[in-house]
C-alpha positions as CSV (number, residue, x, y, z in Angstrom):
1,M,0.0,0.0,0.0
2,R,2.9,2.3,0.6
3,V,3.9,2.4,-3.1
4,R,0.3,3.2,-4.0
5,Q,0.2,6.0,-1.5
6,R,3.4,7.5,-2.9
7,E,2.0,7.3,-6.4
8,F,-1.2,9.0,-5.2
9,D,0.8,11.7,-3.4
10,R,2.9,12.3,-6.6
11,I,-0.3,12.7,-8.7
12,R,-1.9,15.0,-6.2
13,S,1.3,17.1,-5.9
14,V,1.6,17.6,-9.6
15,L,-2.0,18.5,-10.0
16,E,-1.7,21.1,-7.2
17,E,1.5,22.5,-8.7
18,A,-0.1,22.7,-12.2
19,E,-3.2,24.3,-10.6
20,A,-5.3,21.9,-12.5
21,E,-9.0,22.5,-12.1
22,G,-12.1,20.5,-12.7
23,P,-12.3,16.8,-13.4
24,L,-9.6,15.4,-15.6
25,T,-9.3,12.1,-17.5
26,A,-6.5,9.7,-16.7
27,R,-4.9,10.6,-20.0
28,E,-5.0,14.4,-19.1
29,I,-3.5,13.6,-15.7
30,L,-0.8,11.4,-17.3
31,D,0.1,14.3,-19.7
32,L,0.4,16.7,-16.8
33,L,2.6,14.2,-14.9
34,E,4.9,13.8,-17.9
35,E,5.1,17.6,-18.3
36,H,6.3,17.8,-14.7
37,G,8.9,15.1,-15.1
38,E,7.0,12.4,-13.3
39,E,6.9,9.0,-14.9
40,F,3.9,6.7,-14.8
41,D,3.5,3.5,-16.8
42,S,0.2,4.4,-18.4
43,A,-3.1,6.3,-18.1
44,H,-4.5,2.9,-16.9
45,R,-2.0,3.0,-13.9
46,V,-3.2,6.5,-13.1
47,A,-6.8,5.4,-13.2
48,T,-6.0,2.4,-11.0
49,V,-4.3,4.5,-8.3
50,L,-7.1,7.1,-8.3
51,G,-9.8,4.5,-8.4
52,R,-8.4,2.8,-5.3
53,H,-8.4,6.2,-3.5
54,A,-12.0,6.8,-4.5
55,Q,-12.9,4.0,-2.1
56,S,-11.8,6.2,0.8
57,G,-13.3,9.4,-0.5
58,D,-10.0,11.1,-1.5
59,V,-11.0,11.2,-5.2
60,E,-14.4,11.4,-6.9
61,V,-14.8,9.2,-10.0
62,I,-17.2,10.7,-12.5
63,R,-18.4,7.7,-14.5
64,D,-18.7,9.2,-17.9
65,Q,-17.1,8.4,-21.2
66,P,-14.2,8.7,-20.5
67,Y,-14.1,8.5,-16.7
68,R,-12.9,11.7,-15.0
69,Y,-11.2,12.1,-11.7
70,E,-11.5,15.0,-9.2
71,F,-9.8,15.3,-5.8
72,S,-12.1,15.9,-2.9
73,E,-11.5,18.9,-0.7
74,R,-10.4,16.8,2.3
75,S,-7.5,15.3,0.4
76,N,-5.8,18.7,0.0
């Protein structure tokens, strides 16, 4: 779980640094990560990490086509 938490923290940190607003797709998040020098295997990996954190309420998953992810206020 520790590795997943670090991945989640990296994602959250980059999105805060980029001042990203609104729900984003996993692909959009992956692009922001890459722009900030963070390496992730794929958009699927980003979605997996964020989906797991949605279970605890840290992330809201908007089930649309494609899925979008938004950090909840309490995760900041």
